[in-house]
C-alpha positions as CSV (number, residue, x, y, z in Angstrom):
1,X,-7.1,8.7,18.2
2,X,-6.8,11.1,15.2
3,X,-4.1,8.9,13.8
4,X,-6.5,6.0,13.9
5,X,-9.3,8.0,12.2
6,X,-6.8,9.1,9.5
7,X,-5.7,5.6,8.9
8,X,-9.3,4.3,8.7
9,X,-10.2,7.0,6.2
10,X,-7.2,6.2,4.1
11,X,-8.2,2.5,4.0
12,X,-11.8,3.4,3.2
13,X,-11.0,5.7,0.3
14,X,-8.2,3.5,-1.0
15,X,-10.6,0.5,-1.2
16,X,-13.6,2.5,-2.6
17,X,-11.6,4.0,-5.4
18,X,-9.6,0.9,-6.1
19,X,-12.8,-1.2,-6.2
20,X,-14.5,1.4,-8.4
21,X,-11.7,1.7,-10.9
22,X,-10.9,-1.9,-11.6
23,X,-14.3,-3.0,-13.1
24,X,-14.3,0.2,-15.1
25,X,-10.9,-0.6,-16.6
26,X,-11.9,-4.2,-17.2
27,X,-14.8,-3.1,-19.4
28,X,-13.8,0.4,-20.4
29,X,-16.1,0.6,-23.5
30,X,-19.2,0.0,-21.4
31,X,-18.1,2.6,-18.8
32,X,-17.5,5.2,-21.5
33,X,-20.9,4.5,-22.9
34,X,-22.3,5.0,-19.4
35,X,-20.5,8.4,-19.1
36,X,-22.0,9.5,-22.5
37,X,-25.4,8.5,-21.2
38,X,-25.3,11.2,-18.6
39,X,-25.3,13.9,-21.3
40,X,-23.8,16.4,-18.9
41,X,-21.0,17.5,-21.2
42,X,-20.4,17.3,-24.9
43,X,-19.9,13.8,-26.3
44,X,-16.1,14.2,-27.0
45,X,-15.5,15.4,-23.5
46,X,-17.6,12.6,-22.1
47,X,-15.5,10.1,-24.1
48,X,-12.2,11.6,-22.8
49,X,-13.6,11.7,-19.2
50,X,-14.7,8.1,-19.5
51,X,-11.3,6.8,-20.6
52,X,-9.3,8.9,-18.1
53,X,-11.5,8.6,-15.0
54,X,-10.8,5.0,-14.0
55,X,-7.0,5.6,-14.4
56,X,-7.3,8.7,-12.2
57,X,-9.3,6.8,-9.6
58,X,-6.7,4.0,-9.6
59,X,-3.8,6.5,-9.3
60,X,-5.6,8.5,-6.6
61,X,-6.3,5.3,-4.6
62,X,-2.6,4.4,-4.7
63,X,-1.5,7.9,-3.7
64,X,-3.9,7.8,-0.7
65,X,-2.3,4.7,0.9
66,X,1.2,6.3,1.2
67,X,1.5,9.1,3.8
68,X,3.8,11.3,1.7
69,X,1.3,11.4,-1.2
70,X,-2.1,10.9,0.6
71,X,-3.1,14.5,0.6
72,X,-2.7,14.6,-3.2
73,X,-4.8,11.5,-3.5
74,X,-7.5,12.9,-1.3
75,X,-7.5,16.2,-3.3
76,X,-7.9,14.2,-6.5
77,X,-10.8,12.1,-5.1
78,X,-12.4,15.3,-3.7
79,X,-12.4,16.8,-7.2
80,X,-13.8,13.6,-8.6
81,X,-16.6,13.4,-6.0
82,X,-17.6,17.0,-6.6
83,X,-17.8,16.2,-10.4
84,X,-19.9,13.1,-9.6
85,X,-22.2,15.1,-7.4
86,X,-22.7,17.8,-10.0
87,X,-23.4,15.3,-12.8
88,X,-25.9,13.4,-10.6
89,X,-27.7,16.6,-9.7
90,X,-27.9,17.5,-13.4
91,X,-29.3,14.1,-14.3
92,X,-31.9,14.2,-11.5
93,X,-33.0,17.7,-12.4
94,X,-33.5,16.5,-16.0
95,X,-35.8,13.7,-14.7
96,X,-34.0,11.2,-16.9
97,X,-33.4,7.6,-15.8
98,X,-29.6,7.0,-16.1
99,X,-27.7,4.0,-14.9
100,X,-24.8,5.1,-12.7
101,X,-21.6,3.5,-13.8
102,X,-20.1,4.4,-10.4
103,X,-18.7,1.0,-9.8
104,X,-18.5,-0.4,-13.4
105,X,-20.0,-3.8,-13.7
106,X,-19.3,-4.5,-10.0
107,X,-22.5,-2.8,-8.7
108,X,-24.9,-1.1,-11.1
109,X,-27.5,1.3,-9.8
110,X,-29.6,4.2,-11.0
111,X,-28.8,7.8,-10.5
112,X,-31.1,8.9,-7.7
113,X,-31.3,10.6,-4.3
114,X,-29.2,7.9,-2.8
115,X,-26.4,8.8,-5.2
116,X,-26.5,12.4,-3.9
117,X,-26.4,11.3,-0.2
118,X,-23.6,8.8,-1.0
119,X,-21.5,11.4,-2.8
120,X,-22.3,14.1,-0.3
121,X,-21.2,11.9,2.6
122,X,-18.0,10.9,0.8
123,X,-17.2,14.6,0.2
124,X,-17.6,15.4,3.9
125,X,-15.4,12.4,4.8
126,X,-12.9,13.4,2.2
127,X,-12.6,16.9,3.5
128,X,-12.1,15.5,7.0
129,X,-9.4,13.1,5.7
130,X,-7.6,16.0,4.0
131,X,-7.5,17.8,7.4
132,X,-6.3,14.7,9.2
133,X,-3.6,13.9,6.6
134,X,-2.2,17.4,6.8
135,X,-2.1,17.5,10.6
136,X,-1.3,13.9,11.5
137,X,0.9,11.1,10.6
138,X,-1.4,8.1,10.1
139,X,-0.2,4.8,11.5
140,X,-1.7,1.7,9.9
141,X,-2.7,-1.1,12.3
142,X,-4.8,-4.2,12.2
143,X,-7.6,-2.3,13.8
144,X,-7.6,0.6,11.3
145,X,-7.4,-1.9,8.4
146,X,-10.2,-4.1,9.7
147,X,-12.4,-1.1,10.5
148,X,-11.7,0.4,7.1
149,X,-12.7,-2.9,5.4
150,X,-15.8,-3.2,7.5
151,X,-16.9,0.4,6.6
152,X,-16.3,-0.3,2.9
153,X,-18.4,-3.5,3.1
154,X,-21.2,-1.6,4.8
155,X,-20.9,1.1,2.1
156,X,-21.3,-1.3,-0.8
157,X,-23.9,-3.4,1.1
158,X,-26.0,-0.3,1.6
159,X,-25.9,0.5,-2.1
160,X,-26.9,-3.1,-2.9
161,X,-29.8,-3.0,-0.3
162,X,-31.0,0.3,-1.9
163,X,-30.8,-1.2,-5.4
164,X,-32.9,-4.2,-4.3
165,X,-35.4,-2.0,-2.5
166,X,-36.0,0.1,-5.6
167,X,-36.2,-3.0,-7.8
168,X,-38.8,-4.6,-5.4
169,X,-40.8,-1.4,-5.2
170,X,-41.0,-1.2,-8.9
171,X,-42.2,-4.8,-9.0
172,X,-44.9,-4.1,-6.5
173,X,-46.2,-1.1,-8.5
174,X,-46.3,-3.2,-11.7
């Protein structure tokens, strides 16, 4: 059972970080501009972070899928998720409206409380995945792959539903 859970989490994190990295790489300039918009670190550091982040996400997603390197991939994604959470908290505390470039052009959204819940949940699942990958050999199966894909679809669908809800609420207030 733990092997199945580990396999599902590997598929989930592989897909989330793969799907997140590709649109950023496809339009890297726009993504870097989005990172700068956060105004969390100095501009030069934001530019460097913006250019390296999608490559790190892609590399981490590839590491996750292979058992021998999955713990390294999960450690990388954990560090990324913590940095995302800190940046989101800083933006929310500043009361600025910032577009999250979390998924590049694939799915744009605003930094808000949903971002905190999303990243917090991913951090918890990531820590669980690290524990499972250290203690268990994951065995990929059709079931783990299908469940992983379904979870990722629900993940992105929930973000899309939240975006639409916020957009419609804004229209109702206008």
